[in-house]
C-alpha positions as CSV (number, residue, x, y, z in Angstrom):
1,X,0.0,0.0,0.0
2,X,1.1,3.5,-0.8
3,X,1.7,5.5,2.3
4,X,2.6,8.7,0.6
5,X,-1.1,9.5,0.0
6,X,-3.3,10.1,3.1
7,X,-6.7,8.4,2.8
8,X,-9.5,10.3,4.4
9,X,-12.3,7.8,3.8
10,X,-12.3,4.1,2.8
11,X,-15.1,2.5,0.8
12,X,-15.0,-1.3,0.5
13,X,-17.2,-2.4,-2.5
14,X,-15.7,-5.9,-2.7
15,X,-18.5,-8.3,-3.7
16,X,-20.8,-5.5,-5.1
17,X,-21.5,-5.2,-8.8
18,X,-22.4,-2.6,-11.3
19,X,-23.8,-0.1,-10.6
20,X,-23.4,-0.3,-6.8
21,X,-19.6,0.7,-6.6
22,X,-20.4,3.8,-8.7
23,X,-23.5,4.7,-6.6
24,X,-21.5,4.3,-3.4
25,X,-18.5,6.3,-4.6
26,X,-20.8,9.1,-5.7
27,X,-22.6,9.1,-2.3
28,X,-19.3,9.0,-0.4
29,X,-17.5,11.7,-2.4
30,X,-20.3,14.0,-1.3
31,X,-19.6,13.2,2.4
32,X,-15.9,14.3,2.3
33,X,-14.4,17.8,2.1
34,X,-12.7,19.3,-1.0
35,X,-9.1,18.2,-1.1
36,X,-9.8,15.0,0.8
37,X,-9.2,11.5,-0.7
38,X,-11.7,8.7,-1.0
39,X,-10.3,5.2,-1.5
40,X,-12.6,2.7,-3.3
41,X,-11.9,-1.0,-3.4
42,X,-13.8,-3.1,-5.9
43,X,-13.6,-6.5,-7.5
44,X,-16.2,-5.6,-10.2
45,X,-14.4,-5.3,-13.6
46,X,-17.0,-2.7,-14.7
47,X,-15.9,-0.4,-11.9
48,X,-12.7,0.4,-13.8
49,X,-14.5,2.2,-16.6
50,X,-17.4,3.4,-14.4
51,X,-15.2,5.2,-11.8
52,X,-12.8,6.7,-14.3
53,X,-15.7,8.1,-16.3
54,X,-17.3,9.4,-13.0
55,X,-14.2,11.2,-12.0
56,X,-13.8,12.8,-15.4
57,X,-17.4,13.8,-15.6
58,X,-17.6,15.3,-12.1
59,X,-14.3,17.1,-12.2
60,X,-12.5,15.2,-9.4
61,X,-9.0,13.8,-9.7
62,X,-8.0,10.1,-10.0
63,X,-4.9,10.3,-7.8
64,X,-4.1,6.7,-8.2
65,X,-5.5,3.5,-9.8
66,X,-4.1,0.1,-9.0
67,X,-5.1,-3.4,-10.0
68,X,-3.7,-6.3,-8.0
69,X,-5.0,-9.8,-8.6
70,X,-8.8,-9.3,-8.6
71,X,-9.0,-6.1,-6.6
72,X,-9.2,-2.6,-8.2
73,X,-8.1,0.3,-6.0
74,X,-9.0,3.9,-6.8
75,X,-7.9,7.0,-4.9
76,X,-10.2,9.8,-5.8
77,X,-9.5,13.4,-4.7
78,X,-12.5,15.6,-4.3
79,X,-11.8,18.9,-6.2
80,X,-15.1,20.7,-5.8
């Protein structure tokens, strides 16, 4: 795990499938402050495209994206 980025909120979506990780990420990004980082973990392959598209559309920043074995890890910085 990367310790250089401070995680402000963690969201575990392991076992949840489209569109649930996207819905939960959208709900949770609203619950943190601008400049904070939301970590989302998912094992749904569709979450890759869904969350990248969500970040682009909403104007937030994908600080980091990692894929290890079956788990996708997204670090999303709230920008507005």
